[in-house]
TORBA-723033 format. One line per field, with one value per residue (C-alpha): residue number from 1; residue in one letter; chain; x, y, z. Coordinates in nm, 3 decimals. Example, Ala and Ser with C-alpha at 12.3 -4.5 7.8 and 13.67 -1.06 7.14 Angstrom:
2
num <- [1  2]
residuo <- [A  S]
cadena <- [A  A]
px <- [1.230  1.367]
py <- [-0.450  -0.106]
pz <- [0.780  0.714]
END
This chain:
612
num <- [1  2  3  4  5  6  7  8  9  10  11  12  13  14  15  16  17  18  19  20  21  22  23  24  25  26  27  28  29  30  31  32  33  34  35  36  37  38  39  40  41  42  43  44  45  46  47  48  49  50  51  52  53  54  55  56  57  58  59  60  61  62  63  64  65  66  67  68  69  70  71  72  73  74  75  76  77  78  79  80  81  82  83  84  85  86  87  88  89  90  91  92  93  94  95  96  97  98  99  100  101  102  103  104  105  106  107  108  109  110  111  112  113  114  115  116  117  118  119  120  121  122  123  124  125  126  127  128  129  130  131  132  133  134  135  136  137  138  139  140  141  142  143  144  145  146  147  148  149  150  151  152  153  154  155  156  157  158  159  160  161  162  163  164  165  166  167  168  169  170  171  172  173  174  175  176  177  178  179  180  181  182  183  184  185  186  187  188  189  190  191  192  193  194  195  196  197  198  199  200  201  202  203  204  205  206  207  208  209  210  211  212  213  214  215  216  217  218  219  220  221  222  223  224  225  226  227  228  229  230  231  232  233  234  235  236  237  238  239  240  241  242  243  244  245  246  247  248  249  250  251  252  253  254  255  256  257  258  259  260  261  262  263  264  265  266  267  268  269  270  271  272  273  274  275  276  277  278  279  280  281  282  283  284  285  286  287  288  289  290  291  292  293  294  295  296  297  298  299  300  301  302  303  304  305  306  307  308  309  310  311  312  313  314  315  316  317  318  319  320  321  322  323  324  325  326  327  328  329  330  331  332  333  334  335  336  337  338  339  340  341  342  343  344  345  346  347  348  349  350  351  352  353  354  355  356  357  358  359  360  361  362  363  364  365  366  367  368  369  370  371  372  373  374  375  376  377  378  379  380  381  382  383  384  385  386  387  388  389  390  391  392  393  394  395  396  397  398  399  400  401  402  403  404  405  406  407  408  409  410  411  412  413  414  415  416  417  418  419  420  421  422  423  424  425  426  427  428  429  430  431  432  433  434  435  436  437  438  439  440  441  442  443  444  445  446  447  448  449  450  451  452  453  454  455  456  457  458  459  460  461  462  463  464  465  466  467  468  469  470  471  472  473  474  475  476  477  478  479  480  481  482  483  484  485  486  487  488  489  490  491  492  493  494  495  496  497  498  499  500  501  502  503  504  505  506  507  508  509  510  511  512  513  514  515  516  517  518  519  520  521  522  523  524  525  526  527  528  529  530  531  532  533  534  535  536  537  538  539  540  541  542  543  544  545  546  547  548  549  550  551  552  553  554  555  556  557  558  559  560  561  562  563  564  565  566  567  568  569  570  571  572  573  574  575  576  577  578  579  580  581  582  583  584  585  586  587  588  589  590  591  592  593  594  595  596  597  598  599  600  601  602  603  604  605  606  607  608  609  610  611  612]
residuo <- [X  X  X  X  X  X  X  X  X  X  X  X  X  X  X  X  X  X  X  X  X  X  X  X  X  X  X  X  X  X  X  X  X  X  X  X  X  X  X  X  X  X  X  X  X  X  X  X  X  X  X  X  X  X  X  X  X  X  X  X  X  X  X  X  X  X  X  X  X  X  X  X  X  X  X  X  X  X  X  X  X  X  X  X  X  X  X  X  X  X  X  X  X  X  X  X  X  X  X  X  X  X  X  X  X  X  X  X  X  X  X  X  X  X  X  X  X  X  X  X  X  X  X  X  X  X  X  X  X  X  X  X  X  X  X  X  X  X  X  X  X  X  X  X  X  X  X  X  X  X  X  X  X  X  X  X  X  X  X  X  X  X  X  X  X  X  X  X  X  X  X  X  X  X  X  X  X  X  X  X  X  X  X  X  X  X  X  X  X  X  X  X  X  X  X  X  X  X  X  X  X  X  X  X  X  X  X  X  X  X  X  X  X  X  X  X  X  X  X  X  X  X  X  X  X  X  X  X  X  X  X  X  X  X  X  X  X  X  X  X  X  X  X  X  X  X  X  X  X  X  X  X  X  X  X  X  X  X  X  X  X  X  X  X  X  X  X  X  X  X  X  X  X  X  X  X  X  X  X  X  X  X  X  X  X  X  X  X  X  X  X  X  X  X  X  X  X  X  X  X  X  X  X  X  X  X  X  X  X  X  X  X  X  X  X  X  X  X  X  X  X  X  X  X  X  X  X  X  X  X  X  X  X  X  X  X  X  X  X  X  X  X  X  X  X  X  X  X  X  X  X  X  X  X  X  X  X  X  X  X  X  X  X  X  X  X  X  X  X  X  X  X  X  X  X  X  X  X  X  X  X  X  X  X  X  X  X  X  X  X  X  X  X  X  X  X  X  X  X  X  X  X  X  X  X  X  X  X  X  X  X  X  X  X  X  X  X  X  X  X  X  X  X  X  X  X  X  X  X  X  X  X  X  X  X  X  X  X  X  X  X  X  X  X  X  X  X  X  X  X  X  X  X  X  X  X  X  X  X  X  X  X  X  X  X  X  X  X  X  X  X  X  X  X  X  X  X  X  X  X  X  X  X  X  X  X  X  X  X  X  X  X  X  X  X  X  X  X  X  X  X  X  X  X  X  X  X  X  X  X  X  X  X  X  X  X  X  X  X  X  X  X  X  X  X  X  X  X  X  X  X  X  X  X  X  X  X  X  X  X  X  X  X  X  X  X  X  X  X  X  X  X  X  X  X  X  X  X  X  X  X  X  X  X  X  X  X  X  X  X  X  X  X  X  X  X  X  X  X  X  X  X  X  X  X  X  X  X  X  X  X  X  X  X  X  X  X  X  X  X  X  X  X  X  X  X  X  X  X  X  X  X]
cadena <- [A  A  A  A  A  A  A  A  A  A  A  A  A  A  A  A  A  A  A  A  A  A  A  A  A  A  A  A  A  A  A  A  A  A  A  A  A  A  A  A  A  A  A  A  A  A  A  A  A  A  A  A  A  A  A  A  A  A  A  A  A  A  A  A  A  A  A  A  A  A  A  A  A  A  A  A  A  A  A  A  A  A  A  A  A  A  A  A  A  A  A  A  A  A  A  A  A  A  A  A  A  A  A  A  A  A  A  A  A  A  A  A  A  A  A  A  A  A  A  A  A  A  A  A  A  A  A  A  A  A  A  A  A  A  A  A  A  A  A  A  A  A  A  A  A  A  A  A  A  A  A  A  A  A  A  A  A  A  A  A  A  A  A  A  A  A  A  A  A  A  A  A  A  A  A  A  A  A  A  A  A  A  A  A  A  A  A  A  A  A  A  A  A  A  A  A  A  A  A  A  A  A  A  A  A  A  A  A  A  A  A  A  A  A  A  A  A  A  A  A  A  A  A  A  A  A  A  A  A  A  A  A  A  A  A  A  A  A  A  A  A  A  A  A  A  A  A  A  A  A  A  A  A  A  A  A  A  A  A  A  A  A  A  A  A  A  A  A  A  A  A  A  A  A  A  A  A  A  A  A  A  A  A  A  A  A  A  A  A  A  A  A  A  A  A  A  A  A  A  A  A  A  A  A  A  A  A  A  A  A  A  A  A  A  A  A  A  A  A  A  A  A  A  A  A  A  A  A  A  A  A  A  A  A  A  A  A  A  A  A  A  A  A  A  A  A  A  A  A  A  A  A  A  A  A  A  A  A  A  A  A  A  A  A  A  A  A  A  A  A  A  A  A  A  A  A  A  A  A  A  A  A  A  A  A  A  A  A  A  A  A  A  A  A  A  A  A  A  A  A  A  A  A  A  A  A  A  A  A  A  A  A  A  A  A  A  A  A  A  A  A  A  A  A  A  A  A  A  A  A  A  A  A  A  A  A  A  A  A  A  A  A  A  A  A  A  A  A  A  A  A  A  A  A  A  A  A  A  A  A  A  A  A  A  A  A  A  A  A  A  A  A  A  A  A  A  A  A  A  A  A  A  A  A  A  A  A  A  A  A  A  A  A  A  A  A  A  A  A  A  A  A  A  A  A  A  A  A  A  A  A  A  A  A  A  A  A  A  A  A  A  A  A  A  A  A  A  A  A  A  A  A  A  A  A  A  A  A  A  A  A  A  A  A  A  A  A  A  A  A  A  A  A  A  A  A  A  A  A  A  A  A  A  A  A  A  A  A  A  A  A  A  A  A  A  A  A  A  A  A  A  A  A  A  A  A  A  A  A  A  A  A  A  A  A  A  A  A  A  A  A  A  A  A  A  A  A  A  A  A  A  A]
px <- [0.977  0.879  0.991  0.726  0.758  0.552  0.609  0.642  0.762  0.688  0.448  0.104  0.091  -0.127  -0.231  -0.217  -0.471  -0.652  -0.700  -0.803  -1.069  -0.920  -0.936  -0.650  -0.672  -0.679  -0.356  -0.128  -0.184  -0.136  0.221  0.295  0.267  0.516  0.286  0.409  0.309  -0.006  0.036  0.069  -0.181  -0.470  -0.440  -0.571  -0.821  -0.884  -0.957  -1.169  -0.901  -0.616  -0.462  -0.386  -0.032  -0.016  0.132  0.423  0.570  0.672  1.027  1.024  0.598  0.611  0.831  0.676  0.323  0.459  0.550  0.209  0.046  0.214  0.170  -0.165  -0.223  -0.060  -0.229  0.038  -0.020  0.049  0.071  0.083  0.318  0.259  0.396  0.129  0.066  -0.223  -0.033  0.057  -0.265  -0.471  -0.232  -0.223  -0.646  -0.626  -0.483  -0.633  -0.935  -0.822  -0.714  -1.036  -1.247  -1.033  -1.115  -0.779  -0.714  -0.464  -0.303  -0.135  0.097  0.113  0.485  0.433  0.578  0.642  0.825  0.917  0.943  0.936  1.018  1.032  1.249  1.397  1.089  0.863  1.017  1.077  0.695  0.519  0.733  0.682  0.349  0.125  0.340  0.377  0.579  0.521  0.534  0.484  0.543  0.404  0.504  0.811  1.091  1.304  1.615  1.541  1.839  1.944  1.604  1.509  1.827  1.734  1.363  1.490  1.761  1.470  1.206  0.983  1.019  0.972  0.844  0.838  0.618  0.735  0.827  1.035  1.431  1.663  1.950  2.280  2.208  1.823  1.719  1.796  1.426  1.212  1.139  1.157  0.875  0.936  0.811  1.115  1.343  1.125  1.219  1.080  0.925  0.722  0.380  0.392  0.762  0.558  0.311  0.319  0.317  -0.140  -0.094  0.178  -0.065  -0.333  -0.101  -0.038  -0.367  -0.517  -0.241  -0.413  -0.756  -0.665  -0.562  -0.830  -1.105  -1.367  -1.221  -1.551  -1.574  -1.175  -1.205  -1.520  -1.352  -1.018  -1.185  -1.414  -1.086  -0.982  -1.119  -0.849  -0.602  -0.740  -0.715  -0.332  -0.234  -0.345  -0.262  0.093  0.104  0.222  0.255  -0.099  0.052  0.043  -0.078  -0.128  -0.380  -0.507  -0.590  -0.696  -0.923  -1.126  -1.072  -1.270  -1.545  -1.529  -1.509  -1.838  -1.993  -1.799  -1.964  -1.693  -1.861  -1.530  -1.519  -1.880  -1.863  -1.517  -1.678  -1.996  -1.784  -1.535  -1.831  -1.679  -1.761  -1.532  -1.223  -0.889  -0.953  -1.163  -0.877  -0.588  -0.797  -1.036  -1.032  -0.634  -0.528  -0.783  -0.676  -0.313  -0.390  -0.403  -0.042  0.083  -0.075  -0.149  -0.232  -0.241  -0.458  -0.702  -0.741  -0.667  -0.962  -1.189  -1.118  -1.221  -1.445  -1.767  -1.959  -2.134  -2.154  -1.770  -1.711  -1.846  -1.690  -1.323  -1.407  -1.519  -1.179  -0.955  -1.186  -1.090  -0.687  -0.683  -0.813  -0.538  -0.267  -0.374  -0.322  0.035  0.139  0.073  0.235  0.548  0.525  0.528  0.862  1.059  0.948  1.071  1.431  1.424  1.344  1.605  1.881  1.795  2.152  2.096  1.888  2.236  2.297  2.104  1.875  1.742  1.790  1.576  1.608  1.446  1.324  0.958  0.819  0.598  0.772  0.410  0.345  0.662  0.701  0.390  0.556  0.864  0.624  0.532  0.916  0.926  0.642  0.738  1.099  1.166  1.501  1.539  1.406  1.522  1.373  1.420  1.246  1.446  1.360  1.574  1.880  1.728  1.604  1.410  1.402  1.208  1.291  1.115  1.302  1.235  1.178  1.483  1.533  1.868  1.837  1.692  1.690  1.748  2.082  2.167  2.140  2.314  2.597  2.611  2.597  2.890  3.089  2.980  2.805  2.574  2.252  2.147  1.844  1.732  1.493  1.278  1.264  1.335  1.071  1.118  1.234  1.292  1.578  1.666  2.032  2.133  2.128  2.437  2.516  2.251  2.447  2.747  2.466  2.339  2.677  2.695  2.368  2.431  2.794  2.674  2.355  2.611  2.818  2.572  2.288  2.579  2.480  2.152  1.856  1.636  1.363  0.989  0.913  0.564  0.528  0.231  -0.006  -0.094  -0.257  -0.617  -0.827  -1.115  -1.349  -1.273  -1.320  -1.648  -1.809  -1.759  -1.344  -1.332  -1.593  -1.351  -1.053  -1.287  -1.171  -0.845  -0.905  -0.798  -0.546  -0.229  0.133  0.337  -0.032  -0.148  -0.447  -0.437  -0.225  -0.329  -0.226  -0.429  -0.362  -0.307  -0.653  -0.760  -0.814  -1.207  -1.243  -1.122  -1.272  -1.072  -1.198  -1.190  -1.201  -0.779  -0.768  -0.551  -0.727  -0.861  -1.116  -1.055  -1.270  -1.093  -1.205  -1.052  -1.019  -1.282  -1.568  -1.746  -1.757  -1.634  -1.427  -1.385  -1.053  -0.941  -0.585  -0.579  -0.354  -0.155  -0.372  -0.108  0.129  -0.068  -0.201  0.123  0.193  -0.165  -0.483  -0.794  -0.734  -0.405  -0.353  -0.177  -0.086  -0.228  -0.150  -0.455  -0.666  -1.071  -1.295  -1.681  -1.734  -2.086  -2.270  -2.579  -2.698  -2.517  -2.238  -2.027  -1.671  -1.404  -1.010  -0.809  -0.439  -0.153  0.069  0.112  0.288  0.311  0.231  0.527  0.709  0.595  0.749  0.535  0.777  0.686  0.302  0.475  0.636  0.248  0.185  0.477  0.412  0.082  0.051  -0.195  -0.393  -0.741  -0.813  -0.653  -0.761  -0.718  -0.378  -0.317  -0.077  -0.059  0.071  0.076  -0.196  -0.313  -0.692  -0.560  -0.634  -0.978  -1.233  -1.301  -1.415  -1.564]
py <- [3.506  3.400  3.545  3.632  3.623  3.641  3.306  3.410  3.670  3.447  3.526  3.347  3.199  3.219  2.814  2.788  3.096  2.920  2.591  2.780  2.973  3.284  3.299  3.432  3.375  3.026  3.041  3.249  2.997  2.711  2.877  2.945  2.617  2.483  2.379  2.528  2.272  2.239  1.833  1.929  2.178  1.871  1.727  2.013  2.145  1.897  1.538  1.397  1.411  1.263  0.888  0.703  0.575  0.178  -0.069  -0.156  0.192  0.091  -0.104  -0.461  -0.477  -0.720  -1.009  -0.932  -0.989  -1.365  -1.503  -1.393  -1.529  -1.887  -1.890  -1.857  -2.128  -2.328  -2.248  -2.147  -1.924  -1.581  -1.336  -0.984  -0.842  -0.405  -0.185  -0.063  0.303  0.419  0.358  0.010  -0.142  0.031  -0.074  -0.430  -0.450  -0.301  -0.614  -0.902  -0.718  -0.758  -1.086  -1.171  -0.995  -1.321  -1.578  -1.630  -1.627  -1.460  -1.398  -1.078  -1.008  -0.681  -0.608  -0.483  -0.188  -0.225  -0.566  -0.628  -0.231  -0.115  -0.291  -0.673  -0.865  -1.210  -1.340  -1.218  -1.440  -1.723  -1.768  -1.640  -1.972  -2.183  -2.087  -1.946  -2.157  -1.915  -1.966  -1.615  -1.276  -0.927  -0.601  -0.303  0.017  -0.150  -0.368  -0.152  -0.092  -0.474  -0.655  -0.916  -1.053  -1.055  -1.229  -1.455  -1.535  -1.609  -1.882  -2.049  -2.091  -1.784  -1.590  -1.184  -0.894  -0.588  -0.289  0.048  0.413  0.480  0.575  0.331  0.224  0.164  -0.199  -0.280  -0.637  -0.976  -1.074  -1.188  -0.769  -0.445  -0.247  0.125  0.461  0.608  0.441  0.697  1.013  1.282  1.444  1.081  1.101  0.812  0.922  1.028  0.720  0.655  0.242  0.279  0.408  0.099  -0.135  -0.027  -0.026  -0.420  -0.459  -0.296  -0.534  -0.816  -0.765  -0.642  -1.019  -1.238  -1.086  -0.916  -0.564  -0.414  -0.640  -0.530  -0.170  -0.170  -0.405  -0.189  0.166  0.020  0.000  0.371  0.480  0.298  0.470  0.830  0.720  0.636  0.922  1.178  0.990  0.971  1.327  1.183  1.502  1.559  1.617  1.425  1.119  1.127  1.408  1.227  0.931  1.161  1.307  0.986  0.821  1.135  1.046  0.662  0.737  0.973  0.674  0.362  0.074  -0.058  -0.122  0.012  0.311  0.400  0.337  0.532  0.847  0.809  0.786  1.122  1.266  1.417  1.405  1.307  1.542  1.580  1.718  1.458  1.183  1.396  1.537  1.237  0.873  0.881  0.946  0.652  0.397  0.538  0.480  0.083  0.068  0.315  0.177  -0.136  -0.418  -0.260  -0.591  -0.476  -0.158  -0.415  -0.601  -0.256  -0.183  -0.566  -0.639  -0.708  -0.746  -0.410  -0.471  -0.612  -0.255  -0.092  -0.260  -0.199  0.144  0.216  0.088  0.321  0.577  0.528  0.442  0.764  0.944  0.796  0.845  1.248  1.224  1.018  1.321  1.578  1.470  1.407  1.712  1.913  1.698  1.784  2.146  2.140  1.958  2.209  2.526  2.388  2.426  2.649  2.623  2.298  2.511  2.667  2.343  2.338  2.045  1.968  1.548  1.441  1.085  0.992  0.646  0.670  0.783  0.592  0.542  0.475  0.834  1.026  1.087  1.328  1.450  1.537  1.714  1.909  2.046  2.124  2.307  2.507  2.609  2.502  2.303  1.955  1.739  1.346  1.238  0.879  0.690  0.423  0.071  -0.116  -0.163  -0.073  0.341  0.364  0.757  0.928  1.261  1.543  1.729  2.170  2.231  2.358  2.236  2.092  1.880  1.512  1.418  1.058  1.144  1.330  0.978  0.809  1.017  1.007  0.688  0.630  0.818  0.689  0.381  0.364  0.321  -0.048  0.038  0.331  0.453  0.716  1.024  1.368  1.498  1.193  0.853  0.624  0.451  0.227  0.193  0.020  0.263  0.256  0.475  0.770  1.005  0.921  0.941  1.268  1.413  1.302  1.446  1.791  1.794  1.755  1.998  2.269  2.214  2.134  2.455  2.677  2.982  2.946  3.103  2.907  3.058  2.928  3.080  3.172  3.220  3.457  3.416  3.789  4.079  4.140  4.433  4.246  4.428  4.202  3.863  3.729  3.398  3.373  3.387  3.093  2.921  2.921  2.841  2.525  2.436  2.341  2.126  1.879  2.020  1.849  1.857  2.031  2.164  2.400  2.622  2.992  3.246  3.596  3.865  4.152  4.474  4.689  4.547  4.628  4.402  4.489  4.184  3.854  3.534  3.209  2.870  2.515  2.364  2.447  2.812  2.706  2.880  3.198  3.386  3.767  4.031  4.228  4.586  4.716  5.146  5.323  5.005  4.908  4.566  4.310  3.968  3.676  3.520  3.198  3.114  2.694  2.589  2.929  3.149  3.223  3.313  3.572  3.684  3.821  4.038  4.152  4.245  4.458  4.761  4.684  4.723  4.363  4.192  3.853  3.564  3.353  3.108  3.208  2.949  2.942  2.800  2.586  2.587  2.505  2.559  2.875  2.971  3.235  3.366  3.257  3.371  3.052  3.294  3.059  3.373  3.696  4.075  4.362  4.637  4.850  4.482  4.458  4.750  4.940  4.778  4.433  4.558  4.715  4.398  4.244  4.549  4.490  4.135  4.058  4.376  4.289  4.037  4.088  3.973  4.164  4.557  4.806  4.956  4.791  5.029  5.420  5.534  5.227  5.191  4.853  4.942  4.974  4.628  4.629  4.454  4.084  3.927  3.577]
pz <- [0.899  0.522  0.158  -0.054  -0.446  -0.766  -0.912  -1.268  -1.511  -1.831  -2.085  -2.137  -2.472  -2.766  -2.735  -2.333  -2.353  -2.621  -2.406  -2.084  -2.304  -2.269  -1.917  -1.815  -1.466  -1.481  -1.786  -1.535  -1.236  -1.497  -1.589  -1.237  -1.132  -1.396  -1.671  -1.969  -2.249  -2.426  -2.329  -1.972  -1.968  -2.104  -1.783  -1.683  -1.888  -2.164  -1.966  -2.235  -2.464  -2.284  -2.373  -2.052  -2.091  -2.137  -1.814  -2.017  -2.052  -1.703  -1.777  -1.673  -1.587  -1.908  -1.775  -1.428  -1.615  -1.784  -1.451  -1.271  -1.555  -1.528  -1.167  -1.292  -1.513  -1.322  -1.009  -0.768  -0.480  -0.476  -0.216  -0.216  0.016  0.061  0.300  0.598  0.512  0.284  -0.014  0.061  0.190  -0.087  -0.327  -0.150  -0.186  -0.530  -0.620  -0.432  -0.560  -0.950  -0.912  -0.778  -1.043  -1.280  -0.991  -0.853  -0.466  -0.352  0.027  0.111  0.460  0.605  0.797  1.183  1.157  1.574  1.508  1.159  1.053  0.724  0.383  0.287  0.591  0.543  0.867  0.693  0.359  0.518  0.697  0.293  0.192  0.460  0.615  0.316  0.064  -0.168  -0.447  -0.592  -0.402  -0.546  -0.312  -0.311  -0.216  -0.068  -0.169  -0.395  -0.123  -0.025  -0.245  0.030  0.123  -0.215  -0.253  -0.007  -0.125  -0.515  -0.306  -0.101  -0.378  -0.387  -0.663  -0.603  -0.869  -0.693  -0.737  -0.610  -0.616  -0.388  -0.525  -0.700  -0.521  -0.674  -0.683  -0.736  -0.614  -0.816  -0.806  -1.097  -1.197  -1.023  -1.186  -1.080  -1.234  -1.123  -1.429  -1.640  -1.779  -1.527  -1.816  -1.854  -1.731  -1.510  -1.321  -1.062  -1.008  -0.621  -0.457  -0.564  -0.883  -0.977  -0.866  -1.090  -1.421  -1.304  -1.290  -1.579  -1.768  -1.599  -1.638  -2.010  -2.027  -1.905  -1.942  -2.276  -2.369  -2.195  -1.855  -1.885  -1.876  -1.663  -1.362  -1.448  -1.339  -1.045  -0.855  -0.898  -0.619  -0.422  -0.671  -0.582  -0.174  -0.221  -0.441  -0.221  0.121  0.024  -0.127  -0.462  -0.706  -0.916  -1.219  -1.510  -1.536  -1.150  -1.188  -1.442  -1.241  -0.950  -1.135  -1.228  -0.914  -0.679  -0.895  -0.857  -0.483  -0.465  -0.592  -0.459  -0.369  -0.119  0.208  0.378  0.207  0.182  0.607  0.602  0.435  0.657  0.991  0.904  0.797  0.436  0.078  -0.200  -0.237  -0.193  0.170  0.252  0.185  0.330  0.652  0.697  0.560  0.525  0.872  0.988  0.760  0.848  1.222  1.188  1.068  1.295  1.639  1.536  1.335  0.919  0.793  0.900  0.666  0.354  0.533  0.553  0.157  0.029  0.281  0.107  0.473  0.591  0.930  0.937  0.751  1.012  1.279  1.114  1.069  1.451  1.575  1.317  1.442  1.769  1.682  1.529  1.854  2.002  1.777  1.734  2.104  2.091  1.818  2.035  2.344  2.149  1.962  2.343  2.393  2.089  2.176  2.479  2.378  2.109  2.376  2.572  2.317  2.006  1.931  1.758  1.473  1.396  1.257  0.955  1.058  1.343  1.452  1.778  1.954  2.218  2.383  2.476  2.199  1.961  1.631  1.466  1.483  1.441  1.063  1.151  1.471  1.210  0.921  1.185  1.301  0.934  0.868  1.216  1.185  0.798  0.847  0.724  1.062  1.153  1.418  1.630  1.834  2.015  2.171  2.300  2.037  1.770  1.716  1.377  1.253  1.034  0.791  0.644  0.403  0.274  -0.066  -0.205  -0.642  -0.537  -0.193  -0.240  0.111  -0.026  -0.137  0.165  0.345  0.100  0.096  0.498  0.479  0.213  0.450  0.798  0.721  1.024  0.912  0.921  0.657  0.481  0.220  0.042  -0.181  -0.222  0.007  0.282  0.387  0.721  0.855  1.185  1.331  1.634  1.911  2.043  1.738  1.750  1.896  1.619  1.386  1.505  1.462  1.148  1.042  1.175  1.040  0.714  0.672  0.848  0.571  0.290  0.339  0.464  0.331  0.195  0.212  0.468  0.520  0.362  0.034  -0.023  -0.393  -0.497  -0.796  -0.760  -0.605  -0.546  -0.402  -0.174  -0.324  -0.655  -0.499  -0.576  -0.626  -1.023  -0.930  -0.708  -0.937  -1.208  -0.934  -0.879  -1.256  -1.124  -0.886  -0.735  -0.538  -0.381  -0.388  -0.687  -0.799  -0.452  -0.496  -0.632  -0.333  -0.366  -0.151  -0.096  0.184  0.377  0.539  0.908  1.144  1.250  1.541  1.608  1.784  1.887  1.726  1.884  2.186  2.231  2.084  1.809  1.556  1.457  1.264  1.170  1.032  0.832  0.637  0.322  0.265  0.407  0.297  0.516  0.432  0.634  0.516  0.719  0.729  0.891  1.025  1.106  1.375  1.426  1.639  1.896  1.625  1.516  1.819  1.933  1.657  1.535  1.766  1.684  1.483  1.287  0.998  0.824  0.463  0.390  0.161  0.150  -0.025  -0.081  -0.078  -0.031  0.334  0.369  0.706  0.791  0.448  0.429  0.223  0.276  0.132  0.311  0.301  0.431  0.583  0.468  0.613  0.671  0.746  0.842  0.598  0.640  0.526  0.213  -0.009  -0.252  -0.523  -0.508  -0.594  -0.867  -0.988  -1.057  -1.246  -1.507  -1.486  -1.549  -1.824  -2.097  -1.829  -1.817  -1.432  -1.178  -1.098  -0.812  -0.692  -0.350  -0.207  -0.174  -0.500  -0.689  -0.984  -1.088  -1.249  -1.594  -1.615  -1.573  -1.434  -1.390  -1.652  -1.492]
END
């Protein structure tokens, strides 16, 4: 079950309303997302007047540049080391291209997920020093938790600059510089940059010192398609400068001249928006590192050879299909284990470990388990004498999964290594210690979350009658795109509605389309529920009454444009009290975008029609 609640009861200030050009719907949604200052709102409504932050606002960025410039002047070998996911590989590709723009050749290295694991490792450091003969290494999207490895590198004459965005440990690595926006206050525009954002700021600094102003601006902006790709794929919060860079990056991606990205857009049959990256481009790039060699992802993003780009895209598309099959197999296996031991859910955490699971995809399975059970999820893949794990965490204000793992390590000292941030993390453990670790995790969360409300919280923006939906309303909502982490699409509720008919979608029937009517109206509205058809079908059939939480959008298919309601959650009308709808009237009094009564006995018509 999930709990529905109103986002906010705060009043819209006159300055915010003015910035929204009098559109109280837009102003209300921003306020509901925590955008409560004019400075914050400008990133959504006035991007032309945004002044981007200087790269030098990230601590130690000046030290990093000084060392890079020395390497350039003395013609030392430079190597870029990156993580194997989209954020890491796009960061490497971005810096590789930036150095090429000033005529400097650099090498790059992506560790093998299977034999080397996450982050910097000593064997790679040794190879980089001896085989690549590098004097300077720049890490991307990793390294902040690798004290011993960086210390080793420095000891054998390999200077290391760490660019990362993950949570900072008590003992940061002792390299030349640690460029991490997490050292900035949370309210700073750069605090939430992902790895590719940090790489971009470093590239901006390098290009500004080695090119004239006009060329530096042009070349720097040409890298923004890679920023948007890594930003969205890594689920970085789309607020402050993250949002600004993503807006610009999507514009560059739509006109990208990079053959690899052009072919990737073609093979995924998608445009340049957040959905396309999240569901089309990113999974294919990630598939390279999950199942095989992630250097192919970097090659795809740096190649200027059309034939190579086409071949790489085909390979990654095939890998992604294999990845999907593996994910489904492991998910079914995981659900079977849970079904056989439902008592494990009483520990307020899901902890699963099994030999034979592919550790390259367990993070995806962990995310699916999180969506289904709404509990923190730890999944481990046992392989020989070691197990690797992925963690996903529910959104509770005071719950930071990295800090919880830190507490578990302090008490039990079982992790061989771990790292991550508030919502997701990874770790490794000796195979012989997995049972003890499972018990330690369960004990920790049984106490940590004891008595807490762990039901999924659904925050509603406002209530609407279906007849109030219009293309103009949806057009207004599109002003707030792109959407993503911490900037979700607007969510409305309508009901009670009658299900006139249903239709299963997809070859496996996981999706369902509903045809809904409201009151005495003969008009039917199309609504779609993705991936949860079985759940809804068990509760509702044609003729049933339902109340839905949804996001409206225009669906274009074969030239036709149809309004479609994407259902996010649903309830029996009897489970949604009259008082819930009445609270919208109290909350939104004097705001003009809401009309009509939602339930018998409530009177919301005083708000007037949709003003557009």
